[in-house]
Backbone as XML, in Angstrom:
<?xml version="1.0"?>
<chain id="A" units="angstrom">
  <residue number="1" name="UNK">
    <atom name="N" x="-71.912" y="20.461" z="-37.481"/>
    <atom name="CA" x="-70.585" y="20.319" z="-37.571"/>
    <atom name="C" x="-69.834" y="19.405" z="-38.251"/>
  </residue>
  <residue number="2" name="UNK">
    <atom name="N" x="-69.121" y="20.025" z="-38.942"/>
    <atom name="CA" x="-68.314" y="19.298" z="-39.908"/>
    <atom name="C" x="-67.025" y="18.471" z="-39.313"/>
  </residue>
  <residue number="3" name="UNK">
    <atom name="N" x="-66.420" y="17.924" z="-40.372"/>
    <atom name="CA" x="-65.294" y="17.052" z="-40.003"/>
    <atom name="C" x="-63.946" y="17.801" z="-39.700"/>
  </residue>
  <residue number="4" name="UNK">
    <atom name="N" x="-63.964" y="18.865" z="-40.325"/>
    <atom name="CA" x="-62.654" y="19.661" z="-40.097"/>
    <atom name="C" x="-62.671" y="20.405" z="-38.626"/>
  </residue>
  <residue number="5" name="UNK">
    <atom name="N" x="-63.911" y="20.692" z="-37.925"/>
    <atom name="CA" x="-64.367" y="21.201" z="-36.839"/>
    <atom name="C" x="-63.957" y="19.820" z="-35.562"/>
  </residue>
  <residue number="6" name="UNK">
    <atom name="N" x="-64.340" y="18.931" z="-35.715"/>
    <atom name="CA" x="-63.902" y="18.024" z="-35.560"/>
    <atom name="C" x="-62.543" y="17.448" z="-34.856"/>
  </residue>
  <residue number="7" name="UNK">
    <atom name="N" x="-61.898" y="17.600" z="-36.072"/>
    <atom name="CA" x="-60.801" y="17.028" z="-36.288"/>
    <atom name="C" x="-59.403" y="17.926" z="-35.680"/>
  </residue>
  <residue number="8" name="UNK">
    <atom name="N" x="-60.169" y="19.786" z="-35.784"/>
    <atom name="CA" x="-59.029" y="20.558" z="-35.230"/>
    <atom name="C" x="-59.289" y="20.556" z="-33.702"/>
  </residue>
  <residue number="9" name="UNK">
    <atom name="N" x="-61.074" y="20.356" z="-33.282"/>
    <atom name="CA" x="-60.842" y="19.951" z="-31.797"/>
    <atom name="C" x="-60.278" y="19.118" z="-30.948"/>
  </residue>
  <residue number="10" name="UNK">
    <atom name="N" x="-60.037" y="17.640" z="-31.706"/>
    <atom name="CA" x="-59.668" y="16.665" z="-31.447"/>
    <atom name="C" x="-57.743" y="17.146" z="-31.151"/>
  </residue>
  <residue number="11" name="UNK">
    <atom name="N" x="-56.947" y="17.888" z="-32.466"/>
    <atom name="CA" x="-55.715" y="18.201" z="-32.006"/>
    <atom name="C" x="-55.639" y="19.199" z="-31.087"/>
  </residue>
  <residue number="12" name="UNK">
    <atom name="N" x="-56.608" y="20.352" z="-31.144"/>
    <atom name="CA" x="-56.467" y="21.124" z="-29.845"/>
    <atom name="C" x="-56.487" y="20.619" z="-28.424"/>
  </residue>
  <residue number="13" name="UNK">
    <atom name="N" x="-57.528" y="19.400" z="-28.530"/>
    <atom name="CA" x="-57.400" y="18.921" z="-27.076"/>
    <atom name="C" x="-56.290" y="18.160" z="-26.869"/>
  </residue>
  <residue number="14" name="UNK">
    <atom name="N" x="-55.574" y="17.366" z="-27.625"/>
    <atom name="CA" x="-54.265" y="16.852" z="-27.751"/>
    <atom name="C" x="-52.821" y="17.703" z="-27.657"/>
  </residue>
  <residue number="15" name="UNK">
    <atom name="N" x="-53.023" y="18.705" z="-28.374"/>
    <atom name="CA" x="-52.324" y="19.546" z="-27.794"/>
    <atom name="C" x="-52.346" y="20.098" z="-26.703"/>
  </residue>
  <residue number="16" name="UNK">
    <atom name="N" x="-53.527" y="20.656" z="-26.181"/>
    <atom name="CA" x="-53.699" y="21.527" z="-24.708"/>
    <atom name="C" x="-53.186" y="20.272" z="-23.804"/>
  </residue>
  <residue number="17" name="UNK">
    <atom name="N" x="-53.372" y="19.138" z="-23.954"/>
    <atom name="CA" x="-53.246" y="18.343" z="-23.080"/>
    <atom name="C" x="-51.352" y="17.787" z="-22.802"/>
  </residue>
  <residue number="18" name="UNK">
    <atom name="N" x="-51.127" y="18.112" z="-23.507"/>
    <atom name="CA" x="-49.171" y="17.735" z="-23.937"/>
    <atom name="C" x="-48.906" y="16.407" z="-24.842"/>
  </residue>
  <residue number="19" name="UNK">
    <atom name="N" x="-50.513" y="16.050" z="-25.530"/>
    <atom name="CA" x="-49.683" y="14.796" z="-26.182"/>
    <atom name="C" x="-48.549" y="14.949" z="-27.373"/>
  </residue>
  <residue number="20" name="UNK">
    <atom name="N" x="-48.549" y="16.609" z="-27.824"/>
    <atom name="CA" x="-47.715" y="16.064" z="-28.898"/>
    <atom name="C" x="-46.353" y="17.064" z="-28.006"/>
  </residue>
  <residue number="21" name="UNK">
    <atom name="N" x="-46.416" y="17.378" z="-26.713"/>
    <atom name="CA" x="-45.163" y="17.873" z="-25.809"/>
    <atom name="C" x="-44.344" y="16.579" z="-25.274"/>
  </residue>
  <residue number="22" name="UNK">
    <atom name="N" x="-45.377" y="15.602" z="-25.253"/>
    <atom name="CA" x="-44.943" y="14.277" z="-24.724"/>
    <atom name="C" x="-44.012" y="13.415" z="-25.536"/>
  </residue>
  <residue number="23" name="UNK">
    <atom name="N" x="-44.816" y="13.889" z="-27.119"/>
    <atom name="CA" x="-43.883" y="13.157" z="-28.046"/>
    <atom name="C" x="-42.716" y="14.022" z="-28.486"/>
  </residue>
  <residue number="24" name="UNK">
    <atom name="N" x="-42.504" y="14.988" z="-28.161"/>
    <atom name="CA" x="-41.027" y="15.903" z="-28.571"/>
    <atom name="C" x="-40.287" y="16.081" z="-27.240"/>
  </residue>
  <residue number="25" name="UNK">
    <atom name="N" x="-41.034" y="15.912" z="-26.443"/>
    <atom name="CA" x="-40.037" y="15.495" z="-25.181"/>
    <atom name="C" x="-39.588" y="14.305" z="-24.624"/>
  </residue>
  <residue number="26" name="UNK">
    <atom name="N" x="-39.907" y="13.457" z="-25.510"/>
    <atom name="CA" x="-39.524" y="11.788" z="-25.312"/>
    <atom name="C" x="-37.780" y="11.582" z="-25.400"/>
  </residue>
  <residue number="27" name="UNK">
    <atom name="N" x="-37.284" y="12.497" z="-26.738"/>
    <atom name="CA" x="-35.802" y="12.528" z="-26.691"/>
    <atom name="C" x="-35.018" y="13.198" z="-25.880"/>
  </residue>
  <residue number="28" name="UNK">
    <atom name="N" x="-35.607" y="14.077" z="-25.205"/>
    <atom name="CA" x="-35.111" y="15.059" z="-23.866"/>
    <atom name="C" x="-35.018" y="13.948" z="-22.682"/>
  </residue>
  <residue number="29" name="UNK">
    <atom name="N" x="-35.925" y="12.922" z="-22.931"/>
    <atom name="CA" x="-36.284" y="12.299" z="-21.477"/>
    <atom name="C" x="-35.111" y="10.875" z="-21.484"/>
  </residue>
  <residue number="30" name="UNK">
    <atom name="N" x="-34.827" y="10.622" z="-22.974"/>
    <atom name="CA" x="-33.962" y="9.722" z="-23.197"/>
    <atom name="C" x="-32.517" y="10.184" z="-22.983"/>
  </residue>
  <residue number="31" name="UNK">
    <atom name="N" x="-32.121" y="11.401" z="-23.421"/>
    <atom name="CA" x="-30.914" y="11.811" z="-23.034"/>
    <atom name="C" x="-30.422" y="11.766" z="-21.556"/>
  </residue>
  <residue number="32" name="UNK">
    <atom name="N" x="-31.584" y="12.571" z="-20.806"/>
    <atom name="CA" x="-31.952" y="12.578" z="-19.665"/>
    <atom name="C" x="-31.490" y="11.451" z="-18.733"/>
  </residue>
  <residue number="33" name="UNK">
    <atom name="N" x="-31.687" y="10.338" z="-19.320"/>
    <atom name="CA" x="-31.600" y="8.932" z="-18.711"/>
    <atom name="C" x="-30.271" y="8.473" z="-18.821"/>
  </residue>
  <residue number="34" name="UNK">
    <atom name="N" x="-29.924" y="8.513" z="-20.193"/>
    <atom name="CA" x="-28.393" y="8.341" z="-20.606"/>
    <atom name="C" x="-27.557" y="8.770" z="-19.892"/>
  </residue>
  <residue number="35" name="UNK">
    <atom name="N" x="-27.668" y="10.509" z="-19.368"/>
    <atom name="CA" x="-26.734" y="11.303" z="-18.594"/>
    <atom name="C" x="-26.818" y="10.622" z="-17.093"/>
  </residue>
  <residue number="36" name="UNK">
    <atom name="N" x="-28.060" y="10.467" z="-16.790"/>
    <atom name="CA" x="-28.138" y="9.978" z="-15.243"/>
    <atom name="C" x="-27.312" y="8.467" z="-15.157"/>
  </residue>
  <residue number="37" name="UNK">
    <atom name="N" x="-27.377" y="7.719" z="-16.254"/>
    <atom name="CA" x="-26.798" y="6.202" z="-16.443"/>
    <atom name="C" x="-25.116" y="6.556" z="-16.323"/>
  </residue>
  <residue number="38" name="UNK">
    <atom name="N" x="-24.451" y="7.170" z="-17.209"/>
    <atom name="CA" x="-23.257" y="7.918" z="-17.512"/>
    <atom name="C" x="-22.856" y="8.279" z="-16.099"/>
  </residue>
  <residue number="39" name="UNK">
    <atom name="N" x="-23.681" y="8.963" z="-15.475"/>
    <atom name="CA" x="-23.218" y="9.869" z="-14.156"/>
    <atom name="C" x="-23.015" y="8.499" z="-13.308"/>
  </residue>
  <residue number="40" name="UNK">
    <atom name="N" x="-23.913" y="7.585" z="-13.210"/>
    <atom name="CA" x="-23.560" y="6.555" z="-12.249"/>
    <atom name="C" x="-22.574" y="5.737" z="-12.508"/>
  </residue>
  <residue number="41" name="UNK">
    <atom name="N" x="-22.307" y="5.478" z="-13.939"/>
    <atom name="CA" x="-21.315" y="4.699" z="-14.139"/>
    <atom name="C" x="-20.003" y="5.468" z="-13.798"/>
  </residue>
  <residue number="42" name="UNK">
    <atom name="N" x="-19.791" y="6.789" z="-13.997"/>
    <atom name="CA" x="-18.790" y="7.435" z="-13.717"/>
    <atom name="C" x="-18.485" y="7.508" z="-12.031"/>
  </residue>
  <residue number="43" name="UNK">
    <atom name="N" x="-19.606" y="7.486" z="-11.097"/>
    <atom name="CA" x="-19.169" y="7.390" z="-9.918"/>
    <atom name="C" x="-18.808" y="6.283" z="-9.422"/>
  </residue>
  <residue number="44" name="UNK">
    <atom name="N" x="-19.329" y="5.126" z="-10.034"/>
    <atom name="CA" x="-18.817" y="3.937" z="-9.760"/>
    <atom name="C" x="-17.642" y="3.624" z="-10.045"/>
  </residue>
  <residue number="45" name="UNK">
    <atom name="N" x="-16.931" y="4.212" z="-11.171"/>
    <atom name="CA" x="-15.742" y="4.113" z="-11.609"/>
    <atom name="C" x="-14.455" y="4.658" z="-10.660"/>
  </residue>
  <residue number="46" name="UNK">
    <atom name="N" x="-15.092" y="6.010" z="-10.340"/>
    <atom name="CA" x="-14.551" y="6.715" z="-9.488"/>
    <atom name="C" x="-14.059" y="6.116" z="-8.237"/>
  </residue>
  <residue number="47" name="UNK">
    <atom name="N" x="-15.206" y="5.464" z="-7.370"/>
    <atom name="CA" x="-15.099" y="4.856" z="-6.452"/>
    <atom name="C" x="-13.995" y="3.410" z="-6.216"/>
  </residue>
  <residue number="48" name="UNK">
    <atom name="N" x="-14.059" y="2.906" z="-7.419"/>
    <atom name="CA" x="-13.341" y="1.579" z="-7.742"/>
    <atom name="C" x="-11.728" y="2.192" z="-7.848"/>
  </residue>
  <residue number="49" name="UNK">
    <atom name="N" x="-11.612" y="3.484" z="-8.325"/>
    <atom name="CA" x="-10.432" y="4.048" z="-8.549"/>
    <atom name="C" x="-10.012" y="4.370" z="-7.158"/>
  </residue>
  <residue number="50" name="UNK">
    <atom name="N" x="-10.708" y="5.012" z="-6.323"/>
    <atom name="CA" x="-10.620" y="5.525" z="-5.059"/>
    <atom name="C" x="-10.027" y="4.326" z="-4.200"/>
  </residue>
  <residue number="51" name="UNK">
    <atom name="N" x="-10.894" y="3.530" z="-4.274"/>
    <atom name="CA" x="-10.216" y="2.178" z="-3.120"/>
    <atom name="C" x="-9.240" y="1.677" z="-3.748"/>
  </residue>
  <residue number="52" name="UNK">
    <atom name="N" x="-8.720" y="1.586" z="-5.242"/>
    <atom name="CA" x="-7.390" y="1.026" z="-5.464"/>
    <atom name="C" x="-6.117" y="1.896" z="-5.159"/>
  </residue>
  <residue number="53" name="UNK">
    <atom name="N" x="-6.468" y="3.308" z="-5.181"/>
    <atom name="CA" x="-5.244" y="4.112" z="-4.684"/>
    <atom name="C" x="-5.257" y="3.679" z="-3.643"/>
  </residue>
  <residue number="54" name="UNK">
    <atom name="N" x="-6.284" y="3.984" z="-2.054"/>
    <atom name="CA" x="-6.102" y="3.401" z="-1.068"/>
    <atom name="C" x="-5.189" y="2.234" z="-0.738"/>
  </residue>
  <residue number="55" name="UNK">
    <atom name="N" x="-5.686" y="1.001" z="-1.676"/>
    <atom name="CA" x="-5.135" y="-0.351" z="-1.518"/>
    <atom name="C" x="-3.385" y="-0.179" z="-1.355"/>
  </residue>
  <residue number="56" name="UNK">
    <atom name="N" x="-3.307" y="0.621" z="-2.896"/>
    <atom name="CA" x="-1.680" y="0.772" z="-3.272"/>
    <atom name="C" x="-1.274" y="1.643" z="-1.992"/>
  </residue>
  <residue number="57" name="UNK">
    <atom name="N" x="-1.459" y="2.744" z="-1.457"/>
    <atom name="CA" x="-1.337" y="3.142" z="-0.924"/>
    <atom name="C" x="-0.406" y="2.724" z="0.507"/>
  </residue>
  <residue number="58" name="UNK">
    <atom name="N" x="-1.841" y="1.786" z="0.904"/>
    <atom name="CA" x="-1.295" y="0.770" z="2.137"/>
    <atom name="C" x="-0.460" y="0.160" z="1.700"/>
  </residue>
  <residue number="59" name="UNK">
    <atom name="N" x="-0.110" y="-0.620" z="0.939"/>
    <atom name="CA" x="0.607" y="-1.448" z="0.550"/>
    <atom name="C" x="1.947" y="-0.680" z="0.219"/>
  </residue>
  <residue number="60" name="UNK">
    <atom name="N" x="2.036" y="0.593" z="-0.065"/>
    <atom name="CA" x="3.509" y="1.060" z="-0.043"/>
    <atom name="C" x="4.055" y="1.611" z="1.018"/>
  </residue>
  <residue number="61" name="UNK">
    <atom name="N" x="3.050" y="1.742" z="1.978"/>
    <atom name="CA" x="3.367" y="1.866" z="3.658"/>
    <atom name="C" x="3.907" y="0.777" z="3.944"/>
  </residue>
  <residue number="62" name="UNK">
    <atom name="N" x="3.232" y="-0.307" z="3.700"/>
    <atom name="CA" x="3.649" y="-1.700" z="4.596"/>
    <atom name="C" x="5.222" y="-2.067" z="3.705"/>
  </residue>
  <residue number="63" name="UNK">
    <atom name="N" x="5.320" y="-1.704" z="2.795"/>
    <atom name="CA" x="6.698" y="-1.990" z="1.864"/>
    <atom name="C" x="7.748" y="-1.002" z="2.438"/>
  </residue>
  <residue number="64" name="UNK">
    <atom name="N" x="7.350" y="0.411" z="2.809"/>
    <atom name="CA" x="8.420" y="1.174" z="3.381"/>
    <atom name="C" x="8.791" y="0.295" z="5.035"/>
  </residue>
  <residue number="65" name="UNK">
    <atom name="N" x="7.890" y="0.317" z="5.626"/>
    <atom name="CA" x="7.778" y="-0.382" z="7.105"/>
    <atom name="C" x="8.762" y="-1.841" z="7.030"/>
  </residue>
  <residue number="66" name="UNK">
    <atom name="N" x="8.680" y="-2.516" z="5.971"/>
    <atom name="CA" x="9.306" y="-3.550" z="5.850"/>
    <atom name="C" x="10.777" y="-3.486" z="5.721"/>
  </residue>
  <residue number="67" name="UNK">
    <atom name="N" x="11.162" y="-2.220" z="4.679"/>
    <atom name="CA" x="12.487" y="-1.923" z="4.406"/>
    <atom name="C" x="13.138" y="-1.238" z="5.404"/>
  </residue>
  <residue number="68" name="UNK">
    <atom name="N" x="12.344" y="-0.696" z="6.403"/>
    <atom name="CA" x="12.716" y="-0.269" z="7.354"/>
    <atom name="C" x="13.239" y="-0.973" z="8.663"/>
  </residue>
  <residue number="69" name="UNK">
    <atom name="N" x="12.319" y="-2.278" z="8.816"/>
    <atom name="CA" x="12.889" y="-3.317" z="9.356"/>
    <atom name="C" x="13.857" y="-4.341" z="8.916"/>
  </residue>
  <residue number="70" name="UNK">
    <atom name="N" x="13.981" y="-4.291" z="7.865"/>
    <atom name="CA" x="14.782" y="-4.763" z="7.215"/>
    <atom name="C" x="16.423" y="-4.240" z="7.255"/>
  </residue>
  <residue number="71" name="UNK">
    <atom name="N" x="16.168" y="-3.197" z="7.429"/>
    <atom name="CA" x="17.650" y="-2.191" z="7.713"/>
    <atom name="C" x="18.165" y="-2.398" z="9.302"/>
  </residue>
  <residue number="72" name="UNK">
    <atom name="N" x="16.814" y="-2.448" z="9.911"/>
    <atom name="CA" x="17.108" y="-2.340" z="11.576"/>
    <atom name="C" x="17.945" y="-3.977" z="11.617"/>
  </residue>
  <residue number="73" name="UNK">
    <atom name="N" x="17.171" y="-4.844" z="11.045"/>
    <atom name="CA" x="18.192" y="-6.071" z="11.071"/>
    <atom name="C" x="19.251" y="-6.403" z="10.580"/>
  </residue>
  <residue number="74" name="UNK">
    <atom name="N" x="19.386" y="-5.874" z="9.641"/>
    <atom name="CA" x="20.982" y="-5.827" z="8.988"/>
    <atom name="C" x="21.943" y="-5.037" z="10.126"/>
  </residue>
  <residue number="75" name="UNK">
    <atom name="N" x="21.558" y="-4.057" z="10.408"/>
    <atom name="CA" x="22.380" y="-3.208" z="11.649"/>
    <atom name="C" x="22.640" y="-4.032" z="12.755"/>
  </residue>
  <residue number="76" name="UNK">
    <atom name="N" x="21.570" y="-4.669" z="13.164"/>
    <atom name="CA" x="21.726" y="-5.671" z="14.338"/>
    <atom name="C" x="22.378" y="-7.100" z="14.112"/>
  </residue>
  <residue number="77" name="UNK">
    <atom name="N" x="22.426" y="-7.591" z="12.966"/>
    <atom name="CA" x="22.937" y="-8.664" z="12.558"/>
    <atom name="C" x="24.473" y="-8.295" z="12.306"/>
  </residue>
  <residue number="78" name="UNK">
    <atom name="N" x="24.993" y="-6.841" z="11.832"/>
    <atom name="CA" x="26.434" y="-6.477" z="11.637"/>
    <atom name="C" x="26.713" y="-6.079" z="12.864"/>
  </residue>
  <residue number="79" name="UNK">
    <atom name="N" x="26.120" y="-5.600" z="13.663"/>
    <atom name="CA" x="26.684" y="-5.898" z="15.066"/>
    <atom name="C" x="27.083" y="-7.035" z="15.862"/>
  </residue>
  <residue number="80" name="UNK">
    <atom name="N" x="26.230" y="-7.819" z="15.842"/>
    <atom name="CA" x="26.262" y="-9.238" z="16.432"/>
    <atom name="C" x="27.482" y="-9.751" z="15.873"/>
  </residue>
  <residue number="81" name="UNK">
    <atom name="N" x="27.438" y="-9.723" z="14.737"/>
    <atom name="CA" x="28.707" y="-9.954" z="13.664"/>
    <atom name="C" x="29.953" y="-9.579" z="14.439"/>
  </residue>
  <residue number="82" name="UNK">
    <atom name="N" x="30.255" y="-8.352" z="14.210"/>
    <atom name="CA" x="31.297" y="-7.604" z="15.096"/>
    <atom name="C" x="31.724" y="-8.170" z="16.535"/>
  </residue>
  <residue number="83" name="UNK">
    <atom name="N" x="30.775" y="-8.154" z="17.358"/>
    <atom name="CA" x="30.840" y="-8.672" z="18.520"/>
    <atom name="C" x="30.961" y="-10.168" z="18.357"/>
  </residue>
  <residue number="84" name="UNK">
    <atom name="N" x="30.535" y="-11.356" z="17.861"/>
    <atom name="CA" x="31.203" y="-12.370" z="17.468"/>
    <atom name="C" x="32.835" y="-12.633" z="17.249"/>
  </residue>
  <residue number="85" name="UNK">
    <atom name="N" x="33.296" y="-11.477" z="16.330"/>
    <atom name="CA" x="34.762" y="-11.452" z="15.735"/>
    <atom name="C" x="35.437" y="-11.097" z="16.927"/>
  </residue>
  <residue number="86" name="UNK">
    <atom name="N" x="34.961" y="-10.065" z="17.827"/>
    <atom name="CA" x="35.865" y="-9.755" z="19.080"/>
    <atom name="C" x="35.710" y="-10.913" z="20.097"/>
  </residue>
  <residue number="87" name="UNK">
    <atom name="N" x="34.569" y="-11.352" z="20.416"/>
    <atom name="CA" x="34.659" y="-12.386" z="21.130"/>
    <atom name="C" x="35.459" y="-13.754" z="20.832"/>
  </residue>
  <residue number="88" name="UNK">
    <atom name="N" x="35.557" y="-13.974" z="19.506"/>
    <atom name="CA" x="36.390" y="-15.048" z="18.988"/>
    <atom name="C" x="38.070" y="-14.664" z="19.393"/>
  </residue>
  <residue number="89" name="UNK">
    <atom name="N" x="38.275" y="-13.328" z="19.176"/>
    <atom name="CA" x="40.150" y="-13.106" z="19.354"/>
    <atom name="C" x="40.140" y="-13.279" z="20.855"/>
  </residue>
  <residue number="90" name="UNK">
    <atom name="N" x="39.168" y="-12.904" z="21.793"/>
    <atom name="CA" x="39.607" y="-13.334" z="23.433"/>
    <atom name="C" x="39.191" y="-14.763" z="23.680"/>
  </residue>
  <residue number="91" name="UNK">
    <atom name="N" x="38.493" y="-15.634" z="22.815"/>
    <atom name="CA" x="38.542" y="-16.986" z="23.219"/>
    <atom name="C" x="39.929" y="-17.465" z="24.028"/>
  </residue>
  <residue number="92" name="UNK">
    <atom name="N" x="39.524" y="-17.929" z="24.844"/>
    <atom name="CA" x="41.013" y="-18.806" z="25.818"/>
    <atom name="C" x="41.082" y="-19.756" z="24.839"/>
  </residue>
  <residue number="93" name="UNK">
    <atom name="N" x="42.811" y="-20.151" z="24.822"/>
    <atom name="CA" x="43.243" y="-21.219" z="24.158"/>
    <atom name="C" x="42.999" y="-22.411" z="24.760"/>
  </residue>
  <residue number="94" name="UNK">
    <atom name="N" x="43.096" y="-22.340" z="26.139"/>
    <atom name="CA" x="43.261" y="-23.384" z="27.162"/>
    <atom name="C" x="41.959" y="-23.694" z="27.569"/>
  </residue>
  <residue number="95" name="UNK">
    <atom name="N" x="41.320" y="-24.523" z="27.420"/>
    <atom name="CA" x="39.954" y="-24.700" z="28.069"/>
    <atom name="C" x="39.996" y="-26.084" z="29.296"/>
  </residue>
  <residue number="96" name="UNK">
    <atom name="N" x="39.102" y="-25.741" z="30.019"/>
    <atom name="CA" x="39.042" y="-26.543" z="31.093"/>
    <atom name="C" x="40.276" y="-26.452" z="32.349"/>
  </residue>
  <residue number="97" name="UNK">
    <atom name="N" x="41.064" y="-25.403" z="32.342"/>
    <atom name="CA" x="42.246" y="-25.299" z="33.305"/>
    <atom name="C" x="42.149" y="-23.885" z="34.066"/>
  </residue>
  <residue number="98" name="UNK">
    <atom name="N" x="42.983" y="-24.086" z="35.208"/>
    <atom name="CA" x="42.707" y="-22.453" z="35.929"/>
    <atom name="C" x="43.578" y="-21.386" z="35.431"/>
  </residue>
  <residue number="99" name="UNK">
    <atom name="N" x="44.364" y="-21.932" z="34.561"/>
    <atom name="CA" x="45.394" y="-21.025" z="33.903"/>
    <atom name="C" x="44.830" y="-20.582" z="32.631"/>
  </residue>
  <residue number="100" name="UNK">
    <atom name="N" x="43.787" y="-19.978" z="32.721"/>
    <atom name="CA" x="43.018" y="-19.915" z="31.384"/>
    <atom name="C" x="43.847" y="-18.574" z="30.935"/>
  </residue>
  <residue number="101" name="UNK">
    <atom name="N" x="44.271" y="-18.681" z="29.271"/>
    <atom name="CA" x="44.976" y="-17.875" z="28.513"/>
    <atom name="C" x="44.133" y="-17.105" z="27.286"/>
  </residue>
  <residue number="102" name="UNK">
    <atom name="N" x="43.580" y="-15.945" z="27.587"/>
    <atom name="CA" x="43.305" y="-15.368" z="26.164"/>
    <atom name="C" x="44.179" y="-15.371" z="25.174"/>
  </residue>
  <residue number="103" name="UNK">
    <atom name="N" x="44.332" y="-15.255" z="23.885"/>
    <atom name="CA" x="45.455" y="-15.421" z="22.822"/>
    <atom name="C" x="45.761" y="-14.078" z="22.647"/>
  </residue>
  <residue number="104" name="UNK">
    <atom name="N" x="44.570" y="-12.801" z="22.775"/>
    <atom name="CA" x="44.833" y="-11.704" z="22.465"/>
    <atom name="C" x="45.266" y="-10.653" z="23.841"/>
  </residue>
  <residue number="105" name="UNK">
    <atom name="N" x="45.998" y="-10.013" z="23.646"/>
    <atom name="CA" x="46.473" y="-8.896" z="24.766"/>
    <atom name="C" x="47.157" y="-9.634" z="25.884"/>
  </residue>
  <residue number="106" name="UNK">
    <atom name="N" x="47.266" y="-10.296" z="25.922"/>
    <atom name="CA" x="47.979" y="-11.035" z="27.579"/>
    <atom name="C" x="48.884" y="-12.263" z="27.108"/>
  </residue>
  <residue number="107" name="UNK">
    <atom name="N" x="49.910" y="-11.973" z="26.138"/>
    <atom name="CA" x="51.042" y="-12.685" z="25.635"/>
    <atom name="C" x="52.236" y="-12.109" z="26.439"/>
  </residue>
  <residue number="108" name="UNK">
    <atom name="N" x="52.335" y="-10.782" z="26.824"/>
    <atom name="CA" x="53.413" y="-10.283" z="27.417"/>
    <atom name="C" x="53.383" y="-11.045" z="28.732"/>
  </residue>
  <residue number="109" name="UNK">
    <atom name="N" x="52.351" y="-10.954" z="29.768"/>
    <atom name="CA" x="52.236" y="-11.826" z="30.672"/>
    <atom name="C" x="52.950" y="-12.989" z="30.793"/>
  </residue>
  <residue number="110" name="UNK">
    <atom name="N" x="52.239" y="-13.624" z="29.695"/>
    <atom name="CA" x="52.657" y="-15.259" z="29.542"/>
    <atom name="C" x="54.430" y="-15.268" z="29.333"/>
  </residue>
  <residue number="111" name="UNK">
    <atom name="N" x="54.560" y="-14.282" z="28.942"/>
    <atom name="CA" x="56.255" y="-14.354" z="28.584"/>
    <atom name="C" x="56.953" y="-14.440" z="29.799"/>
  </residue>
  <residue number="112" name="UNK">
    <atom name="N" x="56.194" y="-13.152" z="30.497"/>
    <atom name="CA" x="57.211" y="-13.057" z="31.462"/>
    <atom name="C" x="56.924" y="-14.165" z="32.836"/>
  </residue>
  <residue number="113" name="UNK">
    <atom name="N" x="55.822" y="-14.610" z="32.446"/>
    <atom name="CA" x="55.867" y="-15.792" z="33.463"/>
    <atom name="C" x="56.469" y="-16.904" z="33.159"/>
  </residue>
  <residue number="114" name="UNK">
    <atom name="N" x="56.900" y="-17.474" z="31.653"/>
    <atom name="CA" x="57.581" y="-18.179" z="31.323"/>
    <atom name="C" x="58.806" y="-17.924" z="31.621"/>
  </residue>
  <residue number="115" name="UNK">
    <atom name="N" x="59.409" y="-16.734" z="31.062"/>
    <atom name="CA" x="60.871" y="-16.279" z="31.607"/>
    <atom name="C" x="61.308" y="-16.595" z="32.929"/>
  </residue>
  <residue number="116" name="UNK">
    <atom name="N" x="60.214" y="-15.994" z="33.903"/>
    <atom name="CA" x="60.198" y="-16.348" z="35.203"/>
    <atom name="C" x="60.903" y="-17.767" z="35.443"/>
  </residue>
  <residue number="117" name="UNK">
    <atom name="N" x="59.920" y="-18.319" z="35.259"/>
    <atom name="CA" x="59.916" y="-19.854" z="35.641"/>
    <atom name="C" x="61.276" y="-20.451" z="35.013"/>
  </residue>
  <residue number="118" name="UNK">
    <atom name="N" x="61.884" y="-19.776" z="34.180"/>
    <atom name="CA" x="62.984" y="-20.745" z="33.761"/>
    <atom name="C" x="64.370" y="-20.224" z="34.279"/>
  </residue>
</chain>
């Protein structure tokens, strides 16, 4: 056996065992690992985006609810202000007496009473 036979046998053994294939496959494995890493990062960003979208939607719903509440309270306040104005008009001018006179809507009666008494 000479050296060329031994070297060619060693090369054949390495080739058959996949030694050279592993060397060339190294780039593919590295690229596959990078793609897997990018996929993981992408899924994490997607999850963060979806979480932030849910948070924004929840805040929008809450804001809409608060605007409805504000509108209801405004209309209630307007109604109460109107009631106060009407009741202020009907407030009696004479307090703590049996002849109470509301100033609005009863002046004809008081004039008649005053004319009858004179």
